[in-house]
All heavy atoms as an XYZ file, in Angstrom:
773
protein
N      41.754    -25.747     44.997
C      41.202    -25.126     43.740
C      40.640    -26.244     42.900
O      39.810    -25.910     42.067
C      42.337    -24.288     43.161
C      42.828    -23.164     43.899
S      43.966    -22.161     43.013
C      42.884    -20.906     42.414
N      41.216    -27.369     43.013
C      40.535    -28.568     42.205
C      39.456    -29.228     42.846
O      38.542    -29.736     42.189
C      41.720    -29.565     41.873
O      42.070    -30.234     43.000
N      39.366    -29.259     44.189
C      38.435    -30.013     44.943
C      38.783    -31.420     45.272
O      37.997    -32.151     45.834
N      40.024    -31.796     44.926
C      40.538    -33.172     45.254
C      41.266    -33.129     46.585
O      42.110    -32.340     46.853
C      41.455    -33.525     44.169
C      40.853    -33.834     42.746
C      41.973    -34.149     41.832
C      39.907    -35.029     42.871
N      41.058    -34.193     47.353
C      41.957    -34.468     48.524
C      42.584    -35.806     48.251
O      41.878    -36.784     47.752
C      41.094    -34.649     49.842
C      41.963    -35.081     51.000
C      40.321    -33.315     50.099
N      43.902    -35.874     48.140
C      44.642    -37.027     47.689
C      45.353    -37.726     48.888
O      45.609    -37.185     49.870
C      45.734    -36.494     46.636
C      45.160    -35.756     45.572
C      46.295    -35.248     44.602
C      44.184    -36.578     44.812
N      45.667    -39.013     48.629
C      46.545    -39.834     49.476
C      47.492    -40.673     48.677
O      47.158    -41.074     47.589
C      45.589    -40.798     50.200
C      44.661    -40.172     51.167
C      44.323    -40.965     52.297
N      43.321    -40.197     53.144
C      43.550    -39.775     54.401
N      44.716    -40.058     54.939
N      42.740    -39.115     55.075
N      48.652    -40.904     49.307
C      49.654    -41.714     48.616
C      49.589    -43.037     49.375
O      49.563    -43.051     50.588
C      50.963    -41.115     48.738
C      52.150    -41.833     48.223
C      53.509    -41.178     48.240
C      54.548    -42.100     47.776
N      55.796    -41.697     48.136
N      49.694    -44.100     48.610
C      49.718    -45.417     49.258
C      51.171    -45.672     49.695
O      52.071    -45.554     48.895
C      49.292    -46.567     48.263
C      47.866    -46.269     47.726
C      49.396    -47.907     48.923
C      46.857    -46.275     48.828
N      51.344    -45.981     51.030
C      52.762    -46.134     51.449
C      53.424    -47.434     50.942
O      53.419    -48.394     51.643
C      52.556    -46.102     52.922
C      51.200    -46.645     53.210
C      50.461    -46.166     51.952
N      54.021    -47.200     49.699
C      54.751    -48.356     49.123
C      55.724    -47.692     48.191
O      55.897    -46.537     48.001
C      53.943    -49.415     48.534
C      53.083    -48.851     47.359
O      53.382    -47.828     46.809
N      51.926    -49.509     47.030
N      56.517    -48.594     47.492
C      57.492    -48.087     46.621
C      57.020    -47.657     45.172
O      57.882    -47.074     44.450
C      58.625    -49.150     46.318
C      59.397    -49.468     47.725
O      59.426    -48.588     48.487
O      59.856    -50.546     47.878
N      55.774    -47.897     44.977
C      55.179    -47.601     43.660
C      54.840    -46.100     43.410
O      54.598    -45.635     42.288
C      53.892    -48.390     43.327
C      54.300    -49.787     43.269
O      55.457    -50.155     42.941
O      53.287    -50.645     43.383
N      54.756    -45.286     44.558
C      54.368    -43.889     44.454
C      52.993    -43.658     43.744
O      52.856    -42.919     42.842
C      55.487    -43.077     43.687
C      55.334    -41.595     44.027
O      54.842    -41.214     45.147
N      55.837    -40.711     43.208
N      52.062    -44.473     44.174
C      50.705    -44.386     43.650
C      49.902    -43.419     44.510
O      49.812    -43.508     45.686
C      50.089    -45.752     43.629
C      50.907    -46.804     42.747
C      50.370    -48.057     42.851
N      49.117    -48.416     42.173
C      48.577    -49.554     41.956
N      49.136    -50.591     42.435
N      47.507    -49.697     41.325
N      49.138    -42.598     43.715
C      48.375    -41.553     44.337
C      46.894    -41.807     44.016
O      46.535    -41.922     42.882
C      48.752    -40.150     43.916
C      50.294    -39.917     44.502
C      47.829    -39.073     44.532
C      50.928    -38.665     43.990
N      46.010    -41.666     45.089
C      44.600    -41.950     44.932
C      43.793    -40.717     45.460
O      44.251    -40.034     46.301
C      44.189    -43.219     45.817
C      44.738    -44.544     45.184
C      45.964    -44.886     45.532
C      43.928    -45.237     44.333
C      46.447    -46.095     44.921
C      44.388    -46.438     43.835
C      45.615    -46.862     44.133
O      46.134    -47.999     43.666
N      42.581    -40.669     44.932
C      41.630    -39.688     45.418
C      41.047    -40.189     46.733
O      40.420    -41.229     46.778
C      40.499    -39.352     44.361
C      39.505    -38.418     44.908
C      41.257    -38.844     43.243
N      41.085    -39.383     47.778
C      40.362    -39.864     49.033
C      39.048    -39.160     49.229
O      38.158    -39.575     49.937
C      41.249    -39.685     50.369
O      41.513    -38.271     50.488
N      38.961    -38.000     48.624
C      37.652    -37.153     48.804
C      37.634    -36.170     47.598
O      38.592    -35.672     47.076
C      37.818    -36.365     50.051
C      36.521    -35.539     50.419
C      36.722    -34.682     51.696
O      37.499    -35.096     52.486
O      36.125    -33.660     51.740
N      36.360    -35.992     47.240
C      36.132    -34.916     46.078
C      35.029    -34.016     46.733
O      33.961    -34.374     47.136
C      35.505    -35.677     44.751
C      35.334    -34.656     43.746
C      36.491    -36.725     44.300
N      35.405    -32.780     46.734
C      34.422    -31.777     47.345
C      33.242    -31.441     46.456
O      33.441    -31.303     45.234
C      35.178    -30.437     47.634
C      36.146    -30.663     48.799
C      36.799    -29.361     49.315
N      37.822    -29.525     50.211
C      39.117    -29.542     49.983
N      39.588    -29.220     48.846
N      39.891    -29.807     50.856
N      32.138    -31.480     46.969
C      30.919    -31.302     46.107
C      30.908    -29.955     45.538
O      31.322    -28.967     46.155
C      29.614    -31.377     47.042
N      30.495    -29.833     44.260
C      30.517    -28.557     43.538
C      31.835    -28.153     42.975
O      31.885    -27.112     42.327
N      32.912    -28.899     43.246
C      34.174    -28.420     42.839
C      34.506    -28.833     41.386
O      33.726    -29.568     40.796
C      35.246    -29.101     43.670
O      35.310    -30.579     43.396
N      35.483    -28.253     40.776
C      35.830    -28.545     39.358
C      36.014    -30.018     39.145
O      35.642    -30.646     38.256
C      37.152    -27.852     39.093
C      36.974    -26.665     39.921
C      36.339    -27.159     41.243
N      36.700    -30.724     40.083
C      36.869    -32.244     39.982
C      35.576    -32.889     40.050
O      35.413    -33.896     39.400
C      37.799    -32.674     41.113
N      34.703    -32.544     40.980
C      33.356    -33.031     41.045
C      32.539    -33.086     39.891
O      31.889    -33.960     39.421
C      32.608    -32.403     42.278
C      31.227    -32.900     42.507
C      30.949    -33.940     43.364
C      30.121    -32.282     41.916
C      29.684    -34.357     43.656
C      28.820    -32.668     42.205
C      28.647    -33.804     43.003
O      27.332    -34.251     43.236
N      32.681    -31.896     39.227
C      31.939    -31.763     37.971
C      32.397    -32.604     36.799
O      31.644    -32.811     35.792
C      31.998    -30.190     37.467
C      31.089    -29.398     38.492
C      31.251    -27.871     38.225
C      30.578    -27.008     39.202
N      30.741    -25.647     39.055
N      33.711    -33.133     36.796
C      34.288    -33.970     35.747
C      33.861    -35.428     36.097
O      34.188    -36.268     35.213
C      35.678    -33.818     35.700
O      36.400    -34.290     36.904
C      36.118    -32.385     35.418
N      33.358    -35.814     37.264
C      32.951    -37.172     37.627
C      34.007    -37.858     38.302
O      33.887    -39.150     38.449
N      35.039    -37.273     38.826
C      36.100    -37.945     39.571
C      35.508    -38.436     40.908
O      34.665    -37.701     41.522
C      37.299    -37.074     39.799
C      38.008    -36.817     38.488
C      38.307    -37.801     40.849
C      39.162    -35.731     38.664
N      35.784    -39.733     41.261
C      35.268    -40.283     42.490
C      36.263    -40.605     43.502
O      37.501    -40.956     43.062
C      34.355    -41.545     42.164
C      33.229    -41.272     41.345
C      32.516    -42.636     40.948
C      32.249    -40.376     42.011
N      35.943    -40.814     44.799
C      36.949    -41.263     45.787
C      37.446    -42.622     45.343
O      36.584    -43.438     44.784
C      36.163    -41.415     47.009
C      35.189    -40.274     46.903
C      34.735    -40.297     45.414
N      38.579    -42.981     45.589
C      39.341    -44.263     45.323
C      39.803    -44.365     43.826
O      40.396    -45.332     43.411
C      38.528    -45.487     45.610
C      38.079    -45.473     47.102
C      36.687    -45.267     47.416
C      38.919    -45.475     48.125
C      36.212    -45.285     48.666
C      38.472    -45.569     49.461
C      37.185    -45.360     49.713
N      39.521    -43.331     43.012
C      40.104    -43.265     41.655
C      41.626    -43.080     41.841
O      42.067    -42.285     42.680
C      39.439    -42.196     40.747
C      38.052    -42.535     40.290
O      37.543    -43.591     40.656
O      37.472    -41.651     39.614
N      42.418    -43.658     40.905
C      43.880    -43.492     41.032
C      44.267    -42.551     39.926
O      43.844    -42.570     38.771
C      44.565    -44.940     40.723
C      46.012    -44.821     40.831
C      46.738    -46.086     40.474
O      45.908    -47.050     40.390
O      47.872    -46.150     40.547
N      45.272    -41.600     40.214
C      45.712    -40.760     39.184
C      46.947    -41.484     38.558
O      47.864    -41.936     39.160
C      46.272    -39.350     39.931
C      45.052    -38.702     40.477
C      46.920    -38.566     38.794
C      45.503    -37.469     41.293
N      46.867    -41.585     37.244
C      47.988    -42.163     36.412
C      48.987    -41.203     35.901
O      50.147    -41.406     35.904
C      47.379    -43.032     35.307
C      46.515    -44.143     35.678
C      45.818    -44.782     34.437
C      47.082    -45.124     36.621
N      48.500    -39.994     35.203
C      49.284    -39.058     34.850
C      48.693    -37.677     35.186
O      47.520    -37.494     35.423
C      49.405    -39.043     33.261
O      48.142    -38.686     32.685
C      49.930    -40.409     32.760
N      49.589    -36.634     35.245
C      49.199    -35.257     35.593
C      49.855    -34.419     34.506
O      51.141    -34.477     34.304
C      49.762    -34.897     36.997
C      49.612    -33.460     37.362
C      48.136    -33.135     37.525
C      50.273    -33.246     38.726
N      49.052    -33.798     33.653
C      49.580    -33.081     32.506
C      50.547    -33.928     31.673
O      51.563    -33.515     31.224
C      50.299    -31.753     32.949
C      49.268    -30.862     33.483
O      48.091    -30.777     33.167
N      49.670    -29.904     34.312
N      50.070    -35.120     31.370
C      50.693    -36.092     30.550
C      51.996    -36.715     31.028
O      52.749    -37.393     30.381
C      50.868    -35.580     29.137
C      49.596    -35.249     28.501
C      49.686    -34.728     27.037
C      48.365    -34.320     26.537
N      48.526    -33.731     25.152
N      52.423    -36.348     32.264
C      53.583    -36.901     33.004
C      53.170    -37.988     33.919
O      52.241    -37.738     34.714
C      54.336    -35.787     33.720
C      55.568    -36.337     34.502
C      54.789    -34.705     32.689
N      53.771    -39.214     33.954
C      53.419    -40.169     34.823
C      53.501    -39.778     36.276
O      54.500    -39.068     36.676
C      54.402    -41.359     34.584
C      54.905    -41.161     33.092
C      54.812    -39.587     33.009
N      52.469    -40.116     37.056
C      52.371    -39.541     38.452
C      53.535    -40.071     39.287
O      53.824    -39.320     40.230
C      50.991    -39.962     39.054
C      50.658    -39.084     40.231
C      50.913    -41.416     39.396
C      50.398    -37.645     39.957
N      54.108    -41.267     39.059
C      55.174    -41.730     39.888
C      56.457    -40.851     39.821
O      57.395    -41.037     40.761
C      55.520    -43.252     39.639
C      56.119    -43.407     38.305
C      57.443    -43.220     37.998
C      55.306    -43.865     37.153
C      57.984    -43.474     36.785
C      55.826    -44.112     35.910
C      57.217    -43.864     35.683
N      56.563    -39.889     38.931
C      57.671    -39.069     38.823
C      57.506    -37.857     39.803
O      58.451    -37.093     39.910
C      57.826    -38.542     37.392
C      58.262    -39.653     36.376
C      58.257    -38.985     35.031
C      59.546    -40.199     36.692
N      56.224    -37.652     40.409
C      56.007    -36.564     41.222
C      56.072    -36.981     42.773
O      55.657    -38.065     42.987
C      54.637    -35.915     40.946
C      54.492    -35.243     39.649
C      53.759    -35.843     38.610
C      54.905    -34.000     39.472
C      53.550    -35.184     37.499
C      54.702    -33.314     38.297
C      54.020    -33.929     37.293
O      53.777    -33.208     36.110
N      56.396    -36.089     43.553
C      56.266    -36.210     44.950
C      54.863    -35.705     45.234
O      54.258    -34.789     44.611
C      57.251    -35.365     45.732
C      58.677    -35.921     45.674
C      58.894    -37.316     46.191
O      58.152    -37.600     47.213
O      59.629    -38.096     45.730
N      54.217    -36.209     46.283
C      52.920    -35.856     46.682
C      52.688    -34.368     46.860
O      51.803    -33.634     46.384
C      52.333    -36.571     47.907
C      50.916    -36.335     48.314
C      50.009    -36.749     47.158
C      50.574    -37.085     49.573
N      53.765    -33.672     47.493
C      53.687    -32.211     47.724
C      53.724    -31.477     46.455
O      53.075    -30.484     46.324
C      54.917    -31.852     48.607
O      56.165    -32.210     47.953
N      54.430    -31.989     45.399
C      54.397    -31.343     44.072
C      52.988    -31.449     43.334
O      52.628    -30.381     42.820
C      55.365    -31.977     43.107
C      56.826    -31.821     43.677
O      57.158    -30.804     44.225
O      57.662    -32.787     43.332
N      52.382    -32.466     43.610
C      51.010    -32.652     43.060
C      50.140    -31.656     43.732
O      49.270    -31.000     43.102
C      50.417    -34.090     43.189
C      49.132    -34.289     42.742
C      51.386    -35.070     42.403
N      50.072    -31.628     45.085
C      49.341    -30.525     45.735
C      49.573    -29.181     45.235
O      48.595    -28.383     45.023
C      49.584    -30.670     47.296
C      49.086    -31.698     47.943
C      49.806    -32.428     48.983
C      47.749    -32.123     47.849
C      49.177    -33.562     49.667
C      47.147    -33.219     48.428
C      47.944    -33.865     49.380
N      50.776    -28.914     45.013
C      51.148    -27.412     44.495
C      50.453    -27.164     43.189
O      49.983    -26.100     42.922
C      52.635    -27.171     44.423
C      53.362    -27.115     45.730
C      54.802    -26.913     45.663
C      55.560    -27.006     46.968
N      56.972    -26.949     46.808
N      50.526    -28.252     42.314
C      50.008    -27.983     40.923
C      48.480    -27.923     40.997
O      47.910    -27.109     40.258
C      50.435    -29.121     40.078
C      51.883    -29.145     39.726
S      52.308    -30.398     38.623
C      51.657    -29.685     37.055
N      47.807    -28.715     41.924
C      46.436    -28.653     41.968
C      45.910    -27.418     42.786
O      44.642    -27.145     42.746
C      45.842    -29.848     42.605
C      46.033    -31.131     41.799
C      45.644    -32.377     42.703
C      45.335    -31.159     40.496
N      46.809    -26.650     43.328
C      46.496    -25.384     43.984
C      47.095    -24.123     43.402
O      47.294    -23.124     44.088
C      46.799    -25.489     45.537
C      46.065    -26.524     46.243
C      46.335    -26.627     47.609
N      45.621    -27.600     48.365
C      46.126    -28.272     49.315
N      47.252    -28.065     49.902
N      45.321    -29.127     49.953
N      47.619    -24.218     42.213
C      48.436    -23.139     41.591
C      47.630    -21.880     41.344
O      47.646    -21.038     42.162
C      49.166    -23.711     40.447
O      48.340    -24.173     39.421
N      47.051    -21.787     40.151
C      46.474    -20.516     39.764
C      45.025    -20.608     39.284
O      44.816    -21.663     38.539
C      47.334    -19.732     38.781
C      47.514    -20.435     37.537
C      48.488    -19.702     36.655
O      49.814    -19.847     36.993
O      48.109    -19.196     35.640
N      44.197    -19.827     39.549
C      42.725    -19.867     39.112
C      42.830    -19.806     37.571
O      43.358    -19.033     36.912
C      42.008    -18.669     39.691
C      40.452    -18.938     39.408
C      39.668    -17.875     40.091
O      40.164    -16.918     40.655
O      38.446    -17.923     40.012
N      41.999    -20.751     37.002
C      41.829    -20.802     35.498
C      42.800    -21.712     34.855
O      42.563    -21.972     33.642
N      43.835    -22.118     35.548
C      44.823    -23.068     34.939
C      44.160    -24.493     34.688
O      43.396    -24.918     35.391
C      45.955    -23.343     35.849
C      47.022    -24.187     35.375
C      48.233    -24.237     36.127
C      49.251    -25.023     35.619
N      50.501    -25.148     36.273
N      44.476    -25.031     33.491
C      43.955    -26.301     33.143
C      44.930    -27.436     33.628
O      46.169    -27.326     33.396
C      43.891    -26.449     31.652
C      43.285    -27.752     31.160
C      43.094    -27.937     29.557
O      43.781    -27.018     28.916
O      42.430    -28.821     29.199
N      44.354    -28.374     34.311
C      45.120    -29.563     34.647
C      44.496    -30.838     33.926
O      43.312    -31.026     34.002
C      44.896    -29.735     36.160
C      45.436    -28.582     36.996
C      45.755    -31.080     36.670
C      47.025    -28.279     36.937
N      45.367    -31.507     33.354
C      44.915    -32.680     32.597
C      45.364    -33.979     33.401
O      46.501    -34.106     33.808
C      45.523    -32.795     31.237
C      45.139    -31.727     30.232
C      45.857    -31.738     29.028
O      46.660    -32.524     28.812
N      45.555    -30.876     28.165
N      44.299    -34.813     33.712
C      44.577    -36.034     34.530
C      44.197    -37.241     33.694
O      43.099    -37.259     33.038
C      43.707    -35.960     35.758
C      44.022    -34.838     36.697
C      42.965    -34.813     37.807
C      45.484    -35.034     37.237
N      45.036    -38.292     33.759
C      44.458    -39.692     33.292
C      44.275    -40.390     34.602
O      45.156    -40.485     35.517
C      45.601    -40.282     32.431
C      45.122    -41.547     31.909
C      46.031    -42.280     30.963
O      46.994    -41.552     30.433
O      45.906    -43.463     30.655
N      43.071    -40.964     34.653
C      42.618    -41.719     35.920
C      42.302    -43.088     35.659
O      42.063    -43.490     34.479
C      41.388    -40.883     36.393
C      41.420    -39.402     36.608
S      42.538    -38.998     37.920
C      41.614    -39.412     39.332
N      42.260    -43.892     36.711
C      41.900    -45.312     36.722
C      40.853    -45.484     37.793
O      41.110    -45.147     38.890
C      43.027    -46.180     36.884
C      42.696    -47.616     36.967
C      43.981    -48.484     36.760
N      44.465    -48.362     35.491
C      45.553    -48.869     35.020
N      46.484    -49.351     35.881
N      45.991    -48.747     33.823
N      39.787    -46.026     37.404
C      38.606    -46.407     38.262
C      38.574    -47.989     38.335
O      38.235    -48.567     37.243
C      37.360    -45.835     37.854
C      36.172    -46.114     38.747
C      35.028    -45.352     38.474
N      35.239    -43.919     38.653
C      34.776    -42.924     38.092
N      33.694    -43.184     37.214
N      34.975    -41.648     38.321
N      38.793    -48.520     39.534
C      38.676    -49.957     39.744
C      37.241    -50.343     39.936
O      36.437    -49.616     40.517
C      39.585    -50.521     40.909
C      41.007    -50.247     40.632
C      41.645    -49.001     41.015
C      41.796    -51.167     39.902
C      42.926    -48.941     40.777
C      43.083    -50.896     39.648
C      43.744    -49.804     40.125
O      45.060    -49.555     39.717
N      36.841    -51.567     39.474
C      35.591    -52.008     39.683
C      35.542    -52.843     40.917
O      36.027    -54.065     40.848
C      35.092    -52.796     38.434
C      35.177    -52.066     37.156
C      34.382    -50.700     37.186
O      33.212    -50.709     37.655
N      34.979    -49.675     36.680
N      35.013    -52.538     41.976
C      35.003    -53.223     43.192
C      36.352    -53.465     43.741
O      37.201    -52.564     43.652
N      36.620    -54.580     44.463
C      37.919    -54.911     44.962
C      38.708    -55.649     44.010
O      39.873    -56.017     44.337
C      37.694    -55.789     46.304
C      37.065    -54.930     47.247
O      37.381    -53.714     47.413
N      36.280    -55.548     48.256
N      38.365    -55.761     42.667
C      39.057    -56.521     41.652
C      40.087    -55.674     41.084
O      39.727    -54.813     40.236
C      38.130    -57.194     40.751
C      38.879    -57.911     39.699
O      40.082    -58.158     39.713
O      38.163    -58.473     38.756
N      41.368    -55.695     41.357
C      42.379    -54.831     40.944
C      42.699    -55.083     39.404
O      43.508    -54.384     38.794
C      43.610    -54.842     41.725
C      43.419    -54.312     43.169
C      44.802    -54.337     43.877
C      42.810    -52.935     43.149
N      42.197    -56.092     38.858
C      42.377    -56.495     37.371
C      41.271    -55.976     36.498
O      41.387    -56.064     35.333
C      42.551    -58.000     37.123
O      41.317    -58.652     37.571
C      43.791    -58.504     38.072
N      40.294    -55.500     37.156
C      39.034    -54.979     36.411
C      39.031    -53.401     36.636
O      38.624    -53.002     37.721
C      37.808    -55.669     36.933
C      36.557    -55.352     36.054
O      36.690    -54.649     35.077
N      35.269    -55.785     36.508
N      39.250    -52.702     35.669
C      39.301    -51.297     35.833
C      38.955    -50.496     34.445
O      39.020    -51.296     33.465
C      40.617    -50.730     36.317
C      41.832    -51.171     35.560
C      42.276    -50.361     34.450
C      42.558    -52.192     35.794
C      43.271    -50.859     33.582
C      43.623    -52.617     35.107
C      44.002    -51.945     33.974
O      45.034    -52.285     33.197
N      38.734    -49.363     34.536
C      38.507    -48.379     33.442
C      39.384    -47.215     33.531
O      39.340    -46.619     34.554
C      36.990    -47.841     33.218
C      36.128    -49.057     32.914
O      36.267    -49.890     31.981
N      35.105    -49.243     33.692
N      40.196    -46.906     32.489
C      40.902    -45.594     32.465
C      40.183    -44.522     31.719
O      39.380    -44.771     30.739
C      42.205    -45.896     31.694
C      43.208    -46.747     32.370
O      42.936    -47.092     33.658
O      44.115    -47.272     31.834
N      40.239    -43.302     32.152
C      39.576    -42.201     31.633
C      40.475    -40.948     31.780
O      41.363    -40.913     32.567
C      38.140    -41.958     32.157
C      38.088    -41.597     33.604
C      38.003    -40.294     33.941
C      38.290    -42.601     34.637
C      37.892    -39.959     35.371
C      38.172    -42.232     36.016
C      37.984    -40.836     36.253
O      37.852    -40.483     37.653
N      40.239    -39.880     30.862
C      40.952    -38.664     30.944
C      39.934    -37.444     31.253
O      38.837    -37.530     30.845
C      41.610    -38.426     29.652
C      42.669    -39.427     29.305
C      43.372    -39.167     27.969
C      44.357    -40.215     27.629
N      45.045    -39.941     26.354
N      40.391    -36.508     32.033
C      39.581    -35.335     32.337
C      40.504    -34.194     32.362
O      41.716    -34.282     32.398
C      38.941    -35.442     33.708
C      37.837    -36.559     33.800
C      39.927    -35.590     34.827
N      39.848    -33.015     32.145
C      40.605    -31.651     32.279
C      39.827    -30.850     33.344
O      38.601    -30.832     33.307
C      40.620    -30.957     30.914
O      41.397    -31.570     30.024
N      40.618    -30.324     34.202
C      40.091    -29.528     35.393
C      40.608    -28.178     35.193
O      41.762    -27.980     34.934
C      40.529    -30.146     36.726
C      39.971    -31.574     36.976
C      40.034    -29.241     37.821
C      40.512    -32.142     38.178
N      39.757    -27.159     35.288
C      40.119    -25.818     35.322
C      40.058    -25.327     36.687
O      38.882    -25.287     37.324
C      39.268    -24.868     34.335
C      39.534    -25.252     32.865
C      38.652    -26.263     32.395
C      40.512    -24.597     32.210
C      38.911    -26.589     31.007
C      40.659    -24.968     30.879
C      39.946    -25.905     30.278
N      41.098    -24.973     37.324
C      41.231    -24.592     38.753
C      40.359    -23.441     39.035
O      40.302    -22.459     38.225
C      42.659    -24.434     39.184
C      43.601    -25.557     38.962
C      45.028    -25.120     39.455
C      43.111    -26.721     39.665
N      39.624    -23.429     40.241
C      38.798    -22.318     40.648
C      38.922    -22.109     42.112
O      39.023    -23.103     42.864
C      37.318    -22.759     40.269
C      36.270    -21.763     40.560
C      34.923    -22.314     40.249
C      33.809    -21.394     40.782
N      32.572    -21.936     40.504
N      38.931    -20.920     42.568
C      39.001    -20.601     43.949
C      37.790    -21.168     44.667
O      36.598    -20.886     44.168
C      39.027    -19.117     44.174
C      40.460    -18.598     43.981
C      40.603    -17.175     44.474
C      41.974    -16.685     44.127
N      42.274    -15.251     44.550
N      37.976    -21.835     45.742
C      36.846    -22.350     46.574
C      36.574    -21.274     47.661
O      37.443    -20.720     48.250
C      37.225    -23.658     47.203
C      37.642    -24.664     46.225
C      36.533    -25.130     45.349
O      35.539    -25.460     45.873
N      36.742    -25.131     44.097
N      35.233    -21.138     48.000
C      34.763    -20.189     49.038
C      34.493    -20.993     50.248
O      34.076    -22.079     50.379
C      33.543    -19.452     48.633
C      33.758    -18.629     47.294
C      32.926    -18.649     49.757
C      32.530    -18.085     46.800
C-alpha cells in the first residue's frame, strides 16, 4: 500500500533500508529512493520495531497516514547525508 520494499541490514543495529520504490506509489510520489534509510516510523525510532511490524504498518489500511523520518546518504560516504521527513497516505495498489 505504500509502494516500499524494505530490507534489514543483518547486524545488531536493526537498521532498515528501502530496497525498491514502486513507480506511481505513494512513496514514489514523496521522493523516497532506494538505499534511503528509515530512522523513525510515526515518530518512534525504527530500531524499536521488528521488520515484520514495519511491513504490517505499511500495509495496514487505505488512507492511513504514515510519517517517516528518512536519511539519504551521498554516495558511499556514510558521514555525508541529509535527513528528511515525509508523510505517506496508504493506497491500494492494483
